[in-house]
N, C-alpha and C positions, 0 to 999 in steps of 0.2 A: 493086386492093388493097382490095376489098370485104371487110368483116368477116364471118366465118362466123356463122351464126345462133346457135351455141352459145356464142359469146364474150360475156362480160359486161364491159362497159367499166368501168374504174376511174374513180371520181368524186372520191374523197378518200382521203388517207393521214393517219394519226396518227403523231406523232413520239414516240419514247421515248428519252430521253437515256441512252445506254449507257455512255459513258466520257467523262469530263471531267477537267480539271486540278483536283486538290484538295490537292496538296502540292508546295511549291516548295523544300523542303529547310529544315533548321534545326530549329526548335522543334516539338515534338509532345507530346501527353499521352494516355495510355490510361486509360479508365474503370476503376473498381474491379472490375467484372464482365467487362471485356474486350469488351463488345458494341459499343463505338464509340470512335473516336479523334478528338481535336481536333488538326487539322493547320494549320500556318501556311502560307498560300497568299498570298505577297506581303504586302499590307496587310490581308488578310482572314483570318478563322478559319473553317474548314469542319469541320463535325461529320460524320464519315464512318462508315457502318456497316462493321464488320469482315467481315460475312458476304458482302456483295455490292458493296462499295465505293460504295454509293449515298450521295449527299450529303443528309444529313438536314436540315441548316440551315446558313446562311451568316451569320456575324456580321461586320457591316461594321466596318472598322478606321478609323483616324484618318489614313490616307494614308501612314503610315510602316510599314516592314517589321516584322513581329512577331518578337520576339527570345526570348521565354520564355513557357511555358504550364505550368499544373499544375491538377489537380482538387482539390477538397476531399474528405475521406475518404468522405463519403456521396454523392459526385457531384452535390451540390446546386448547387455553384458552380464556375465556371471562372475562373481568374485568368490574366490575360494582361498582357504588357508589350511595348512597341515601342520603336523608335529615338527616338521623341518623348519618352521617359522617362515616359510615362503608364501607370499601373497601373490596370487595370480589373477589376471584379468582375461576372461575368455570371451571371444567374439562368437555369439550364438548363430550368426549367419554362416560362418565357415567352421565353427567348432574348433578354433585354433587359439592357442594362448598368444596374445598379442603383447603382453607386458607382465613382468614379474619382478618382485623385489623382496628383500628381507628388512624388517623394521623392529620387531620385538626381540627381547632377550629370552622369551619363553613362548610356548604355543599360543596361538590366537584362539580365544574362547568364544568370541561373539563378533559379529559384523553388522553394520547398518549403513545403508546408502541414503544420502540426502535426497529429498524430493526433486531437487534440480538435476540430480545425476552427476554432479561434478565433484562431490566430496564423498569420501568413504571413511567411516569411523570404525576402528578396530579396538577390541578390548583384549588384553593379554594376561597370561598367568604371571607376568613380571610386575603386576600391580599398576601398570600404566595404561593410559588411554591415548590413542594417536588418531589424528585426522590426516587423510592423504588426499592430494590432488589426483583425480583419476586419470586425467590426460597426461600429466607430467610424471606421475609416479613418485613424487617427493612429499615429504612430511610437512604439513602446514601448521599443525598444532601438536604439542606434547604436553599432556596433563598428568601430573603426579599428585597424589594425595591419598589414594587408597593404601591400606596396609595389608590387604588380602587379594586373592585372585579376583579379577573383575569378571563377573558371571554374565551380565547382560548390559546392553547399551541401546539407546534410542535417541533419534533426533526429534525436535519439536515438530509437530505436523504443519505448523504455519511456516512457510519458507522465509517470511520476513523476520521471524524471531529466531535468530541463529543461536539456539540453545541445544546443549547435548546433555543427556542424563545417563549416568552409569551406576550400576549396582554391583556390590562386591560381597565376598565372604566375610568382610569385616562388619557386616550388618548395617551398612549405610548406603545411601544414595546421594551422589554428588551431582550438582548442577553446574555446568561449565558454559561460559560465554565465549563464542567463537570470535566475537568482535574485540573484546578486551583480553582474550586468551587467559582468563583467570576463572577461578572457582567463585561463584556468586552465592551458593547456598549449599548446606549440608543437611540432608533429611535423615534424622536418626532418632530412635527412641531407645529407652533403657531396656525394654523388654523385647526388642526385636531379635530376629534370627537371620540366618543367611538369606539374602535376597535372591529369588529364583526367576522373577519375571517383572517387566515393567510395561505399562500401558498408559497412554495419554488420551484423554477425552477429545472428541472432535472439535469442541470449541476451544481447546487448549487451556482450560481453566483448572483442570484437575489431573493429578497423577495418581495412578493406582500401582501400588507396590505389593507384589506377592512374596510371601516369606515361607521358608521351608517349615516353619512351626505351625502352619495351618492358619495363617492370619493374612488378611488383605488390608493394607493401610491406604487411606485416601488422603491426599495432600492437596492443599490449595496452592496453585502455582503463581498466584498474585502476591500473596503474603508469605508463602512458604511455611505455612503452619498446618498441623494435622487437623483434618476435618472429622474423620471417623476411622475406627478400627473394627473390621468385620472378622469375627471368629468363625472359621469353618468347622472346627472341631465339634463333634456330636458325642453324646453319651455312648451310643451303640456303634460308633465308628472309631476303631483303633488306629486307622490310617488317616491322620489329620493333615498330612503334608499337602501344600498347594504348589503344584509345579508350574502352572501357567494361568495368567489372567488375561482376558481379551475384552476389548471394547466392542460392543455390538453396534455397528454404525446405523444411522437413520436410513430408512428406505430399504434395509436388507430384508430378505425373505423371513428371517427369524422374527424380526420386530413386526412385520406385517401380519404374520400368523399369530403372534402374541396379542396384538390389538384386537383380533377377531375372536379370541377365546374368552372364557368366563373369568379367567384369572386376572384380566385387566379391568373388569367392571368396577372394582373397588377404587381404582385410581381415576375414575372419571371426575371431571370438575377441577382437577389440579392444574393450576395455571403454569407452573414451572415445569419445563421439560426435564424428565429425569435422565440419569445416565444408566444405561443398561450394560451390564458386563457379565461374563461367565467365567467360571473357574473349573479347573480339572486337577485331579491329584491321583494319589496312589490307590484310592478306593475304586477307581475305574468308573466314576459317575460324573455327569455334567450337571452343574448347578448354574442357574441364571438368576441374577440379582438386579434389583432396581434401586437407585440411590438418588434421593432428592437433596438439593442443597440445604444445608443446615437441618438435616433430618437423618434418620437412621436408614441403613441399607436393609432391604427385605429380600429374602430368597423367594422368588415367585415360581420357580420350577426346580424340581430335583428329579433326575432321571432314575427310573426304577431298575431298568436293566440296560446296560450299554451294548451288549453283544460282544464284548471283549472276551478273550479266552479266560475261563474261570481260573486257570492255573496262575496267570499273572496277577489276577485280582486277589486271590487268596494269599499270594506271597507279598502283597502290599506294594506292587510296582505296576499299577494299572496304566493310567495315562501319563505320558511324559510331557506332552504339549498339545495345544489346540490352536486352530486358526479359523476365523470366519472367512469363508470363501467368497470371492466376488461374483457378480452377475447371477445372484440368486441361486448359487449352487449349494448353499447350506453350510454345514460345519464339517471340518476335518479334524479328527483326533488321531494322534499317533500313540501306539501302545509300546510297552517295554519289550514285547516279543516281535518287533519289526513289522507291525501291521498298520495300514492306513485305513481308518474307518470313516466313511462319508455318511453324514446324517442329513436328513431332509425334515424340516418342521412340518407337522401335519396337525389337523384337528381331529381328535378322536370322536368316537360315536356319541360320547356323553358331552361333547363340547369342550373338552380339556385339551390343553396344548401338550404335544408330545414330539419327541425326536425319533424318527424311524431310520434304521440303518438300511441304506439302499446300495452300497458298494463297499467291498472289502478287498483291499490289495495287500497281499502278503509278500513282504520283501525278502524273506529268507526262511527256508526250511532246512533243517540240518541234513536230512537225507530222506529219500523216498523209499518206503519199505514195501508198499503194495498199492495196486490201483485196480479199479473196475469201472466200466461204463454203466451209466444209469439212464433210465427213461426209455420210452418207446422208440424215440428217434435217436437215442444215444447222444443227447445233447448235453449231458452232465457227466462229470468224471469224479468218482470218489477216490480220494487220495489219503492213504495212511502214512503220516510222517512220523518223525521221532517225537511225538507228543501224545497226550491223552485224548485228543479230540480227532474226529474224522472230518476232514475238509471236503466239501463238495463244490466243484468248480463248474461254472457255466462256460462251455466251450465257445460260445458266440461272443460274449463280452470279455472273456479271458480274465474273469475275476472270481473270487470265492463267493459263491451264492449264499451258502450257510454252513454252519459248523454243528456237528452232532457231538454233544458233550454228555458224559456219563461214566466212562471208564475211569478207574483210579490210577491206571498205569498206561504205558505206551501201547498204542494200538499196533499190532503186528500184521494182521491179515484182514481181508474182507472179501465179500462176494455179493452179488446182487441178482435178482430175478424179478419177473413180473408174475405175481400170484394168479390163481384162477379167478379171483375176484377183481382183478385189474389193478391191484395196488403194486407199486414198486417197493420191494423189500430189500433191505440191506442187512447183512449179518457181519459182525466184526468179532475178532478174537484179540485178546490183550494179555499183557503181562500180569494183570490182576487175577488170572486164572478163570475169568468169566467170558462167556459169549453173550452178545447182545443182539437183539433183533430190532430193526428200526423201520419205521414207516416214512418213506421219503416225502410223501405229500404232506403229511402232518408234521414232519421234521421232529419226531419224538421217538423215544424208545418204547416198544410195545411188549418186549419180553426179555428176560434175563435167564441165562442158563448157567447154573452153578454145579460144580461137581469135580472139575479137573483140579489136580493137585500141582500143576505146573503151568508154565507159560503156554497159551494157546497159539500155536504157530501156523495152523491151517484150518480153513473153513470152506465149505462148498455146498451150494444148493443142489437139490434134485433137478433134473432136466425135464422130466416128463410130468410127474404128478405135482411137483412144486408145493408139497406140503410138509417137507422135512429138510433138514440139512445135517451134515456130518462135520465133526470137529476133531482135530488131532492136536496133541499136546506134548510138551516135553516130559510129561509123566508116562509117556510111551503107550498111552491108551487112545482108542478111537471111540467116540460116542455118536449115537444117532439121536437127533432131537426132533420132536414133532411140534408144530405150531398150529395145529388144527383148532385148538381152543382159544387162540388169540382173536379177540373181537375188534372190529374197526371202531366201535363207539367208546371203548374204554380209554379213559385218559391216562390211567396209571398202568405201568408195566406189570406184566404177570410173570410168574416163575415158570420157566419151561421145564418139561420133564424129558428125560432121556429114555428112549425105547430100547436101546441095546448099547453095550459097552464091551470092549475086548482089549486085552493087553496084546498089542500088535507087534511091537518091535523091541529090540534090545537097547536102542538109543532114541534120541529125540526124533519126533515125527516132523518133517519139514513141509510136506505137501500132500494134497488129496485130490482125487478126481472121481467123478461118478459117470458111469456109462450112459449113452444116450437114452436107453430105455429104463434106467434106474434099477437095473438088476445087479450090478456090480459096483464096487468101490475099490479104487487102487490107492495105496499109501506108499510114500517114499520116505526113507529115514536116513539118519546118519550112520546106521549100521550097514550101509552099502547095498541094501536090498529093497526091492519093491514088492509088496504083497497085494494080492487080489482077494477080496472078500465078497461073499454073497450077501445081498441085502434082502430083508432088513435085519436078519439075525446075526450078521457079521460072521459068517462061517468061512473058514479059510478055504480058498480054491487053488491058489498057485503062489509060489514064491519065485521071484525073478532075481537070479544071481548072476553077476558078471561085471558090475562096476567095481572100480578099485577105490573110489571115494564115496562120500555121502551123496545121496540123491536129493536134488533140490526142486524138481518139478516132474509131474506125471500127468498124462492126458490120454484119454481114449480116442481112437480114431472115429470120426463121425460116420464112416462107411464100411470099415473093415474090422475084423476081430483082432485088433492089435493095440498095443500100448506104446506111447512115446515117453521116454525118460531122458532126463539130462542130469549130469553129475559133475562133481568137482574134479573128476579125472580128465576133464576137457573133452569128453565124448558125449554123443547123443545116440541112443539105441532105440530100435523098434523091436518089440517083443510080440510073439504070437501067444494069444490067450489060451489056445487049445492045449499046447504042450509046454509053454514057457520057454521056448527056444528063442535065441536072438536072431532076428531076420536080417537086420542091417545095422551097421555102425557108421556114424558120421564123425569125422575128425576135421578140425580146421581152427577151432578156437585155441588161443595161446594160454588161456587160463580156464578156470572152472566155468561151466555153463550153468547159469542161474535159472533160466526159464527157456522153455521151448513149447510152442503151441502150433496146432495144425491150421493150415490155410487151404483155400481152393478145394473144399470138400475132401480133405485128406490127401490130396496129391502133392502138397507142399507144406512146409512148416517154416516158421521164423524162430530164431534163437538169439539170446543175448547172454553175455557172460561178464566175468570179472575183469576181462581185458578191455571193457568199454566198447566192444564191437557188437553190432547187430548184423546177423547173417540171414539171408534168404536162401532156402534149399529146395531142390526138386527131388522128390523121393525116387522116382523111376530111374533117373540118371545118376543118382548119388552125387549130385553136383551142387556146389554153392555158387549160385548165379549172381549174387550181389553181396557186398560187404559195405557197411556204413560205419563211419567213425564220427559220431556226434557227441560223445560223452567223454569227459576227462577222468572219470573215476569208475568204480564198479557199478554195474547195472543190476539192481535188485528186483525191479518191478517190470512186468510186461502185461498189458491188458489188450485183449483183442475185441474189436467190435463185431458182434454176431451178424449184423445186417450189411454194413458197408465193408467189413473186414479191414478197416483202418485199425491201427494199433498205436499204443502209447508206451513209452519207455521212461523209466526214472531210476535214479540211483543215488550214490553217495555225493555227487556233485550238486545236489538239490535242483537239478534241471529235469523238466518234463518235456519230452519231444513227442509231437504227434506225427504219425507217418501215414501218408495217403497213397493209394495205388495210382501210379502215374503211367501204367503200361499203355493204355489207350491214348493218353495225352502225348506220351513220348513217341508213339508210332505216328500219330498225326503230325507232330512237330518234325519228325525225321522226313516224312513224306513231303511236307511243305518245304523243308530246307533242300531236299534233293531236287524238287521241281524248280525252286528258285536258283539253285546252283546250275541246273541245265540251261535255264534262260540266261543267266549271267555269263555262262560259258559261251553260249551262242553270240551274245553281245560282244564278248571278248574277241571271238574270231572275226566278227564283222568289223570291229575296230582295227584289227591287224590287216585285214584285206583292204580297208580304206586308208591305210597308212596313218591312222590317227593314233600315234604312239603315246601321247599324253593320256588319253582315255584308256588305251590298252594297258598301260603301266598301272593306272589306278585300279582297274578291274582285276589285274593279276594280284595286286596287293589285297584287295577285298576277298578274293577267292582263295588266297593263300596258295598260290601256285609258283613256287620258286623256280622251277625249271622253265616255265613259260616266261617268267620275268627275266631270267638270265638270257634267254634268246632275244627278247626285245632290247635289253640293254646292250647285248653284243652287237646287234645290228646298228644301234645308235653309235656305239664305239667305233665301228668300222667306217661309218659315214661321218664321224665327228659331228653328229647332230646334238648340240647342247641344249637348244631351246625346248624341245619336248621333254627332255629329262628335267630341266630346271622348272618347267611348268608343272610337272607332276610332283616334284619334291616340295614345291610351295604349298600344295594342297593337302599334304599328309600331316597328321598329328604326331605327337611325341611317341605314342605307342606304336604307330606304324613305322616311324623312323627307327625305333629300337628293333623292330622286326627286320627292317631293311639292313641295318648294321649286323644283325645276326646272320642274314644271308651272305653279306659281304665277307664276314669272318669265315664262313664255311668255304666260299669260293676262293678266298685268299690262301687257303692251305694247299691248293692244287696249282702247279705251275701252268697248266693249260688254261686255267680260268682266272689267273691272277690279274691279267691285263684289264679285264672287265671290272674286277673288284676294285682295283686302284683307280680306274676311270670314274666309277661311281663315288668312291670315297673322296676323291679330289673335289667333285662337284658338291658333295654334302658339306664338307668343311669350308668350301668357298661360299656357299649359300647361307649356311646357318652360323651365327656368331658363337664363340666358345661359351658365352653365358647361357645360351639355350641348350647347347650340347651337354654340358655338365649336369643339367637338370633331368636328363633322361635316366630312367630307372635302370640300374645295372650297367651304366656306361663304363665304369672302371673295369669290370670283367671283360667287356667287349674290347676295350682298348688293349688289355693285356693279351688278348688273343690275336689282335691285328698287328701290333707293332713288331713282334719278332719276325713274323712271316714277311711283312713289307720290307724290313731291313734285309732279309735274306734275298728277296727278289731283286732289290736294288743292287746289292753287291754282285749278284750273278750277272745281271744285265750290264753292269759297269765293267765287269771283267770281259764280257763278250765284246763290248765296244772297243775296249783297249786292244784286245787280241785282233779285232778286225783291221785296225790300222797297220799292225805289223804284217798281217797276211797280205794286205793290199800292197804294202811296200815291196814285199818279197816277190809277189806275182808280177808287179810292174817291172821290177828289175829283171825278172826272168822273161819279160815280154810275153807273158801268157795272156794278159788283158791289156788293152790300150784305152785310155780315156778318149771320149768323143771330142773333148776340147783340150787342146794342149796347154793353153794358158791356165785352165782350171786344174789340170793335172799338176802343173808346176807349182801353183799356189797351195795346193793341198799337200803335196809331198815335199815341199821345200824344207819344212821344219823337220819332218822325219828323216829326210836324206842327210841333213846336216848332223842329226844325232847319230845316225847309223853308218856314216861314211867311214868312221874309224874302225867299225866292226866288220866291214865288207870283206876284208882279207882273211878274217878269222872265223868265218862261218863254217861249221863242221859239215862234213859230207852227208850226215844223216838228217840234216835240217830240212832238206827238200821232202823226204818221206814224211817227216813229222808235220811239215806244213800242210801236205796233202791230207793227211789223217785229221789234222786239226780243222781243216776246212770242211771236211765231211761232218764232223761233230757240230760245228757251228751251224751248218745248214739244218741239221736235225733240231737244234735248240731253237732256231729262229722260225721254225714252222708254227710255233705257238704265239709268236709275237705279232702284234697287229700291223697292218700295212704302213701306218704312219711312223711307227718305230722302225720298220724295215727301211723306209726311205732315209731316216736319219742315220741308220747304221751303215747302209750301203748307198752312198751318194753317187757312186760311179757305176754305170751300167756296163754289162757285158756286151759283146758284139752281137749283132743280129744275125739272122740265118744267112744273110747275104755274105757275110764275112767268114762263115763257117767252111767255105770251100778251101781256104788256106789253112785249115786246122792241122792237117798232117805236117805241113811245112813249119808251122809254129811249134809243133811237138818236137820236130828235129832240132829246131833252133834252141828250144828250151833244154833239150838233152845235151846239146853241145855246150850251152852256157853252164849247166850243172857240172859237166865234165871239167870245164876250165876252172870253175870255182874250187872243185875238189882237188 
C-alpha cells in the first residue's frame, strides 16, 4: 500500500460553515432594503444575509425565547422582546444592546416602530398596548381596552396622523389616538374571529383586517365603517385560515408585472385606482386581490404551486406570514417548517402572471442523516434531513436550490452518479421501504423500487457501468436494482426491477460499498460483521469479523485489494480482501466512528464519529495528523468530492460544514510568514545597533520575542532611559499591553529578573489610567499573579536595606571602612549611633563572625539588583586601591577591637 510518487498527502483542511440553524420559528424582521433578516433562534437573535443565508452576527439573548422583533425605519436599531418581558434596543453598527427595560406584565406579542423612529409600540399578552419613547426608554402611552391577548399592532402610515391600530383575540380592532391618548373607534363585527394581521392602504383611507376564520374585512378609516368582507374559504379548500394580509404598494415589481399580463385587461378604463393586496394562509398558496372603492374585491391571481414542503401543506400549516420586499425583490413567504421562500413575479409563456420561486432559505433542520455531492463540478449538495424530502443546495449561493418530494417517510440515505448518457442521477432510501431514482436536471422521480420489508438504510451506485445500484434494508436483505429501462423522455416514474436479492446479515444493514470495477459489493451490519459479495449474483466471498460493535460504514480502496470499515467500537480497520485478515487498526475516537472514507488515492482517509470530531489519517504511518472539532453533537453524514476531494460533514446539531484542502495554501502562508519574520528580525537587529530602542521594542512585540524584549528593557533599566520605553508603550494596543503584562508576570516570578519587571510595571501604571487598565481582557488573573511576587520582592529588599545600615554601623565602629567625608559619616550614623550606644557594651562575641557571614550573603543578593538600587543601598564607598596598603594594619586594629569588645 505504498503511495505513488505523484500523490501529495493532505496535511490540513479548513472548515467553512455552510449551513447552520438560524431560525427556530416565530418572530423575524426584514431590513428596509431587504438585504438581511433578523431571525429569532430560541433565545438568540441571528442577523442573516438574504443572498446566501450566511449569519452576519449573533445577538445573545437573556435565556428566554424571543417573541417579537422589528427594525427602526433607517435600520439603525433593532428592537426585540422575549418571554422575560424584557424589551431591548440593539445598535446595529456595534451589535450591542444600548438600552433595555421591562414594561408589560406578560410576554410582548408584537412590536411596531413609528415612521419617525422615535416611538415604539408594543402589544402584550396582558391585554395592554404601550407606546415607548425610544431615546428615553419611558412609557408615553398606556392603552387598556382589549379583553384578550393583543396579537397585532400597526401605526398609521401618515406621520401626521398619530393613530395606532391594535388587533386582539377578543375579535376586535381598536383605534387609538396618540394626541388625545384615548380610543377613538372600535372595529368589530358579530361574526368575526381572532384577528391575525392588519394592513393599511398607502393613501391611509382603508384598513384591512385578516381573521383566523378565513375572512378579510375592509374598513373605511374616515367613517370607521365596514366597506366589504372578503371570504377566502373555498369548497375544495379545508384550510380557510388567513394568517397574513399585505398591501401591494404602487410601483412594486408585482404590480408592474400584473399590469403587463392579460389578467389586468378587464380593468382598463377604470378611473379609480384600486387597492391591491395579497393573502396567505395554511393552504400554502398566495392569492392576490384587487379592491375598488364601493365595489367588491376580486381574486385576480391564485398560486397553483407554492414550492413549500408538501408535508406542512398537508397538515394545514403552510404559510405563517408574508411580506412584499422592497427594491423590486419580489415577495417573501415564511412557512411553518422554518423556511423563507422568495418569489419573483414573471410573465408566463401564455401571457399570464405567475410567481416563481427563486430562493429558499431553510432556517432549521432537525439533523443531517446523509449527504452526497451532485453535478459535474460538484456544485450541488444533496442533503437527507429528518424529513420526507431531499434538499439540494447550491454551494455557491448557499441556498436550497430545489426539493425532491415523493417519499412518504423520512429519507435515510442517498447516493449520486453521472450516467453513461450524461444525466445526473440520485437514488434515495427511506423509511417507507422504497427506493427512488431521481433525475437531477428534470428534478423529478423517474423510478421506484418496491420490495423491501423494512427501512432502507443504505444505497450505492455502481462505479464503472453505472447502470445499476444496490440497496440494503433493516429486513437484513440486499437487493440489486437495474435502471436500464428508464427513459429520459418519460414524465411518469416507472417501477424498477430487482436483479438479485440475498439475506445478508442477522441484523439491520447500515452501509454498502461497491468496488471500483463493479465486481464486488461489501455490506456492514449491526451484527458486527462486514460481508463481501460477488456481483451481480450476490454470491458470498468473505466475512470480515473483528469489530465489537455494529459497523456503520464500509469502502473499497481505489488502488489496493482492501476494505475500510468503521464501527461503534471506536475503531477503524483495514481488511485484506484475499484472506479476510485485519491489516491495520486505527484508534483515536472517543466514541463510535460513523463514517470513514479514503483520500489521496487510498493513502489517507478521513473519519468522523459520535464524539463530534473529524480526523485525518495517514495509512502508512498509522498516524492521525489532524483533528477538527467543529460540531457540537454526533456526526452522522460524511460526503467526499471525487474531483476536488473536499468533503462535507453534518450531524445532530443541524450544521453542515464544508472542508477544503489547505495544504498548499498553508505551505505558502508559512513560507511567507517565515520570510517576513526573517526580514523583521533583521530590522530588529538594525534598530538595536542604531540604538533606536522605541522601534526595537515595537518590533520585539510584533515578533513575539520575549527574551529579546527583556534584554532591551534591561538595558533601558540600567541606563534609566524612560523616554524610549514610554514612547513604545504609547503606541501599543490593549492586546499588546496584555501580552506585555503576561511577560512581566513571568519575569516577576524570578528574583534575578524582578527589577526589570517592576521597572516596566511602574511605567505602565504611570502612563495608563486605571480606567483603561481594567478594560484589558484577563487583567484580574494577571494582577493576581503580579501582586504576591511584588510584595515578596519588596519585603526582601526592605530587609536587605535595613540590614545594611546595621552592618555599616558595626563596620564603621570596627574601623574596617571609613567614609570619604567625615561630616557625611556623622550625619548618616548619628541616628543609628544614638540608638545602638546602649547596646555597645552588650554585643556578643559571635556577632563579628555573624556580621561577616551576613555581609557575604548580602553581597550575593545584591548582584541581581540594578546599579541605581545599589547606590541607594550603599551610599558610602569603600577605600580605593591606594588605601589598601594599610589593609593588614586595619585587620590588626579590628582584631584588637573585637578582642576588647569580647
